[in-house]
N, C-alpha and C positions, 0 to 999 in steps of 0.2 A: 257358379260359385257366388253365393250371396252372403254367407256368413251368418252370424247370430243376430246382427243388427239389420232390420229391414231398411231398404232404401225406397222411400216414397216421396219423390220431389214435389208432388202436388198436394200432399197432406197438410193440414192446417198447422200441425206442430213443426213440421219441417220449414214451412214458409215463415213462421214466426221466428225460428232459431235453428238454422241448419247445422250449426257448429258442433253440437253433440253427436249428430250423425256423422259428420266429417271425421271427428276424432275417433269414433268407434270403427269406422270403415278403414281409416288410415292405419290403425293399430292392427287390424285383421289382415290386410292384404294390400299390395300395391295396385291391384286392379280387380274388378269383378264385373259380371254381366248383370245388367238391370233389365228385367223383363218388361217393366212398365213403359220404358222408353225405347226398348230394343237397341241398347247401346252398351258398349264397354265403358266403364267408369274408372278413371285413374285418379289416385288419391294423394300421392306424395310429391313433395317439391322437386326432388331430383328427377323423377320420371316426367312430371308435367313440363318442367323446363326443357328436358331433352326432346320431348315430342313437339313442343312449340317451335324449337329450333331446327328440327329434322325435316327438311322439305323433300328429302329423297324417299323416306319410308312413310311419310304422312302427308296427305294432301289437305289443303285448306278449302277445297272446293265446296264442302257442305256447310261452311261456317254461317252462311245466310239462308240455308234451306229451311223451309217450314218444318217444324217438328212433326206435324201431321200433314199428309198430302192435302192440297187444296181440293175442296168440293167442286162439283161441276160448275156451279154458278160463279164462284169466286175465280176459278180457272178461266172461265169465259171472259170475265171482266178484264183480267190481267193479260189475256191474249189480244185484247183490242186496245191498242194505244199505250201500252206500258212497255217501254223499250229498254229497260235497265239491262246492262251487261256487267259481268264480273269485272271489278277494277282494282280492288285492294284486299280486303279481308278474306275474300273467297276466290282469289286468283293465285295460281301457283307460278313459280319461276318456270321459264325465263320471262314470260310476259309481265309478271308482277314487277320485276326489276325495272322494266321500261316505264310503267305507270308510276311506280313509287319515286323513281328518280325525278320525274317532272313535277310530281306533287311536292317533293321536298324543295325543289327550286322555287315553286310558287308559294309554298308554306314556309317561307324562310324564317330564320330566327329574328331577322330584322322586322318582318311583318308582325310576328307574334309580340315581340317586345314593344313595338309601336302601339299595340292595343292597350297597354297598361293604363294610360291616362283615361281612355274611354271606359275601360272596365271599372276603374275607381270612381269615375263620375256616375256611371250607370248604377253601380252599387249604392252609392249615397242617395241617388234619386229614388231608388226603390226603398231604401231604409226610411227615407223621409215620409213615405206614404203610410207606413204602419208602425214605426218604432215608438210613436207616442201612445200606442194602444197598450192596455195592460195585458192583453192576451192576443196572440195571432198565430196563424198557420205559416210556419217558415217556408214550407214547400211552395204554397201558392203565392206567398209574398215575395220571395227572392230566389229560392233554389231552382224553381222552374223558369221564371221569366228572364233571369239574368243570363244563363247560358244561351237561351234562344236569341236574346238581344245581341250577344257577342257574336254568335254564328252569323246572324243577319249582317252585322257590320263586316265580318270577315269576307263573306261571299258576295256581298253587295246587294242583298235582298232589300226591298222596300220595307221599312219598319212598320208602315201602316198596314201591312198584310199579316202581321204577327199572329193575330187571333185566328185568321183563316188557316194559315199554315199549321198552327198548333192543332186545330181540329183535324186537318188532313193527316198529320204525321203522328198524332198521339198514340194510336193503338197498334202501330206496325210491329212493335216488339211482341205483342200478344199473338199475332198471327205467325210469327217466326219461332217463338220460344215457348208458346203456351198451347192450350188445347181448346181453342174457340169452337163453338158449334157452327153449323153451316150459315146461319143467319148473321152471326158476328163476323165470320170469314168474309161474307159478301160485303158487309158494310165497310170493313177495313180495306178490302180490295178496291172498292170504289174510291176510298180516300187516297190510297196509294196511287191509283191511276190519275186522280185529279192533281195530286202533288207532283207527280212526274211531269204532267203537262205544264204545270207552273214552272218547273225547272227548265223544261225545253224552251218556254217563252223567255225566261230570264237569260239563258245563255244566248238566245237569238238577239235580245236587246243589247247585251253586253258586246256582242260581235259588232253591232252598229255604233255603240258608244262606250268606249273603254274608260274605266276609272282605275284607281290604285287599289284593286281588291283581288282576292284569290281567283275568282272566275276570269277576270281580265288577264291575269298573269298566265293562267293555263291557255287561254285563247291565243295570247302572244306566242307561247311556245309552239302550239299547234300550227299557227300561221307561218312561223319561221321554218318549221319542218313538218309537213303534212303527215309524215310517217311516225312522228313522235307520239302524238295522242290525237284521237279523233273527236269529233264533236259529241257523238253519243257517249264516248268514254268520259269526256268532260262533264256532260250532263249527269252521268251515273255517279261520278265523284261528288258532285254538288248534292245530288239526291241523298247519297249515303251520309255525307258529312253533316248535312242540315238536320238529319234525324239523330244519328248516333252521337254527333258532337254535342248535342245538348242533353240527351237522356242520361248519358253516363255522368256528366258533370252535375246534373240535378241530383243524382243519387249520391255523388261524392259530397256535395254541400249538405245534404240532409244527414248522411251518416256521420259527417264530421261534427255537426252540432249535437246529434244524438249522443255520441260517445264523449265529447268534451264536456257537455253539460251533465252527463249521466253521473259523473263523479266530480264533486265541487272542486277538489284540489287540482284537477287537470285544468279546468277553466281558469281558476285563479292563477295558476302558474303561467298560463298563456297571457293573461291580462297583465301580469307583472312584467313579462318579458315577451312582447309581440314578435321578437326575432325568432321565436320558436314556431311561428306560423307554418313555415315550410316543413319543419319536422312533423308538425301536427297533421299536415296533409299526407305525408308519406305513411305515417303510422295509421291513419284512417284507411288509406288504400290497402295496407297490409291486414289490418285488424278486421275490417268489414268492407270488402271490395265492392265497388259499384258493379263490376262484372265478376260474378263468382264462379262461372263455368263457361267453357268455350268448347268448340267442336273441331274434330279432325276426322279424316278417313284413312284407315290403314291401307297402304299400298301392298304390303307384304306381311307375313307373319313376323311378329316382334315379341320377344320374350323380355319381361320385366323381372328383375331379380327379387326374390323374396327374402325374408329375414333368416330363414332356416336353410337357405341355399336352393330351395325348390322355387322355381320361377313360375310366373303366370304368363301364358302366351295369348296375346291379342291376335286373332286370325286376320289374314288378308281379307279386305273388303268390309271389315267391321267399321261401323260408325263409333266414334270415340268421344266421350264427354270428359273433358279435363276439368277437375274440380280446383279452380284457382283459389277459391276460398279455403279449401282444405290445405293446399300447398302452402298458402300464406300463413298457416298456423301449424306447420310441421315442426315439431320439437327438434328434429334433426337439423333444421336450418335456423330456428329462432329460439332463444332461451325464453322460458316462461311465455309461450306463444299466446296464451289466453289472457295475458295482461296487456292493457293499453299503456304504452310507455313512450312519453314524449321525448325521452332521451335515448331511445333505442338506436344503437350505432349502425345497425345493418337493415334498417327498415326498408331501404330501397332495394333490397334483394327480393321484394315481393314480385309476383308475376302478374299483377293486375293490368298492366299495359302490354302483356305478352312478352315475347322474347324472339330474337333473331330477326329475319327479314320482315316479319309481320308486326314488329313492335309498333305500338299505336302511334300513328302520325300526329294525333292531336294531344299527346301526353304533355308537351310543354305548355300548351294553351290551358288545359285543364288544371295543371299545377298552378299556373299564374292566376287564373280566376279564383281558385280556392284560397290561395295565399292572400290575395288582395281582400277578399271578403272577410277572412279572419282578422286581418290587420284592422280593417275599418270597424268591424263589429266589436272587437275587444276595446277599442278606443271609445266608441259611442254607447255601448251598453254592457259594461262590465258586471252589472247586477242581473243580467239575464238568467232565467231559470227554465228548466225543463218542466212542463206541466204534467200532471198525472193524466195518463191516457193509455189506451190500448192501441198498439200500432197495427197497421194493416199493410201487407205487402202484396204486390200483384202476383197472380198465379203463373209465373214463368220460370224457366229453369236457369237462365243465364244472367239476368240483371236483378240487382237487389238494392232497394231503397224504399223507405216508408212513403205511402201515398200522401200522408199528412204528418206534420210534426208540429204540435202545439207548444209554443213557448210563452213564458210569462215575463213581463217587464215591470217589476214592482214600482219603480220610480218614474213610470211614464206620466206624461201630463194629460193624457186623454181620459175620457170617462170610461 
């Protein structure tokens, strides 16, 4: 069942704007089979939310699997010295509950809240580097380096290694959610192995010298109870967090500026009332999610109800793509869903951070970073403008954010 609207997630027009396709498919059917990616695709808020929360009938085990199988060369690299094990997004209960419980203890609200002064200081230090220029790339200037800096501070990485880690980690999403050729697979696999070894060394150093960081907190838990969490699990948590924890927030920061500056009245309303920053973050997450699709594996046949009473059955063993971006614009859940509304009262009903036991551990930190950035930017650059440009999005099925976002600062002091 494909309907009248084609689903081509790697086509240029889909990459540029998937939302017309989402709307058409959502109106046609609650789910359909997509030959190009060999997956069943779920379109509606009700069903996406149900599947995310249903760990009995749907497994999270494929969430981090590559879209295409690794070629022989890349597989050989990853078989030698890459020891990652499932720990969070791709681990099912009951083991998931054990890992998540200890992560929540280490990733406490106190630890996140304590990062706010650091985030505010780091934000202003980055703004100082480019805000006096009349034109700059927001992604390279702040949206990319700030989340990485914050993650480094959280897990206790040496900030001097930021550029190296960025090089190692940068293309992992392509190998998991895109269609890289064998040569690119090999290059990314080598980077993943190098970064894994860096994480192994980091955990070993923290075992010898603890500080008040996330890694040390996990090690304390494991030392107090060796059955609670193992060292390879701790290393896997750090590996995953250090990559996903900054890529998603980079997209959030880019998408927020794109849509706030895209309509002048939105930006001016936020500048007049910076207390709307938190609402702007939620509406950005709903309107143009940093993660617009996620994956599950059907354990059994599951029927999704259709509009006319005739359901669609997802068969047992099927790989399932959940269109979070489509769910977040479902008119059955959100009034005027294609309108960006700073005053939307139910924006937090979005599914961008997931739902149920796999709800994103880093959601409070991402919200904090984005809110702080908007507060500081509206104060320092209320005259900011979106430059004329053609946006380019990476060819991957799950993460969405422009690779560059050029902004103009008319009242800058630079040349």
